[in-house]
C-alpha positions as a Python dict, from the first residue, in 0.01 Angstrom:
ca = {
    (1, 'X'): (0, 0, 0),
    (2, 'X'): (166, 332, -120),
    (3, 'X'): (-109, 559, 47),
    (4, 'X'): (-438, 665, 183),
    (5, 'X'): (-557, 765, -138),
    (6, 'X'): (-501, 426, -285),
    (7, 'X'): (-688, 230, -9),
    (8, 'X'): (-997, 450, -1),
    (9, 'X'): (-973, 388, -391),
    (10, 'X'): (-915, -19, -362),
    (11, 'X'): (-1207, 29, -134),
    (12, 'X'): (-1430, 167, -388),
    (13, 'X'): (-1349, -38, -669),
    (14, 'X'): (-1373, -379, -510),
    (15, 'X'): (-1733, -267, -301),
    (16, 'X'): (-1855, -104, -622),
    (17, 'X'): (-1799, -393, -835),
    (18, 'X'): (-1991, -625, -593),
    (19, 'X'): (-2271, -369, -623),
    (20, 'X'): (-2255, -359, -1006),
    (21, 'X'): (-2224, -758, -1028),
    (22, 'X'): (-2541, -767, -826),
    (23, 'X'): (-2742, -532, -1012),
    (24, 'X'): (-2595, -731, -1325),
    (25, 'X'): (-2719, -1024, -1206),
    (26, 'X'): (-3082, -883, -1160),
    (27, 'X'): (-3065, -784, -1486),
    (28, 'X'): (-2996, -1101, -1653),
    (29, 'X'): (-3176, -1345, -1431),
    (30, 'X'): (-3543, -1202, -1373),
    (31, 'X'): (-3604, -1492, -1173),
    (32, 'X'): (-3345, -1414, -880),
    (33, 'X'): (-3489, -1343, -587),
    (34, 'X'): (-3470, -931, -581),
    (35, 'X'): (-3421, -935, -205),
    (36, 'X'): (-3134, -1134, -193),
    (37, 'X'): (-2910, -924, -401),
    (38, 'X'): (-3065, -580, -245),
    (39, 'X'): (-2928, -783, 127),
    (40, 'X'): (-2616, -814, -41),
    (41, 'X'): (-2601, -474, -236),
    (42, 'X'): (-2700, -327, 153),
    (43, 'X'): (-2416, -542, 315),
    (44, 'X'): (-2136, -376, 54),
    (45, 'X'): (-2273, -10, 134),
    (46, 'X'): (-2233, -117, 534),
    (47, 'X'): (-1905, -244, 464),
    (48, 'X'): (-1770, 31, 285),
    (49, 'X'): (-1893, 331, 543),
    (50, 'X'): (-1716, 91, 796),
    (51, 'X'): (-1409, 107, 592),
    (52, 'X'): (-1452, 468, 581),
    (53, 'X'): (-1474, 499, 942),
    (54, 'X'): (-1148, 271, 996),
    (55, 'X'): (-944, 451, 775),
    (56, 'X'): (-1000, 782, 968),
    (57, 'X'): (-942, 645, 1352),
    (58, 'X'): (-733, 893, 1512),
    (59, 'X'): (-508, 759, 1777),
    (60, 'X'): (-366, 431, 1617),
    (61, 'X'): (-65, 354, 1762),
    (62, 'X'): (90, 114, 1497),
    (63, 'X'): (-88, 296, 1130),
    (64, 'X'): (123, 49, 915),
    (65, 'X'): (-67, -219, 1097),
    (66, 'X'): (-375, -86, 1143),
    (67, 'X'): (-403, -11, 730),
    (68, 'X'): (-296, -349, 654),
    (69, 'X'): (-546, -493, 887),
    (70, 'X'): (-836, -286, 694),
    (71, 'X'): (-681, -407, 361),
    (72, 'X'): (-703, -760, 473),
    (73, 'X'): (-1040, -734, 568),
    (74, 'X'): (-1138, -577, 282),
    (75, 'X'): (-993, -880, 100),
    (76, 'X'): (-1175, -1152, 339),
    (77, 'X'): (-1486, -915, 281),
    (78, 'X'): (-1474, -890, -85),
    (79, 'X'): (-1452, -1258, -89),
    (80, 'X'): (-1754, -1361, 114),
    (81, 'X'): (-1964, -1121, -87),
    (82, 'X'): (-1859, -1277, -434),
    (83, 'X'): (-1943, -1625, -266),
    (84, 'X'): (-2273, -1520, -179),
    (85, 'X'): (-2325, -1386, -517),
    (86, 'X'): (-2255, -1671, -699),
    (87, 'X'): (-2441, -1886, -439),
    (88, 'X'): (-2782, -1711, -594),
}
């Protein structure tokens, strides 16, 4: 990770792509339960908000470790959401 700006872009890109995949799934398969895709979109938006809050936390002792944890959590959350989409 080079800087906070890149981290914010990564969060926006990953979660934005997941939301877009959910919307495309709804368009391509009308028989898919819309409430399930809406729940995934809501979860992605909530994750975005949580990551944004974590980026700007004050009083972090080890910033490098803090940001690496955010990156790892983003990867985990992204994979979790993609798995849920694939299950539909």
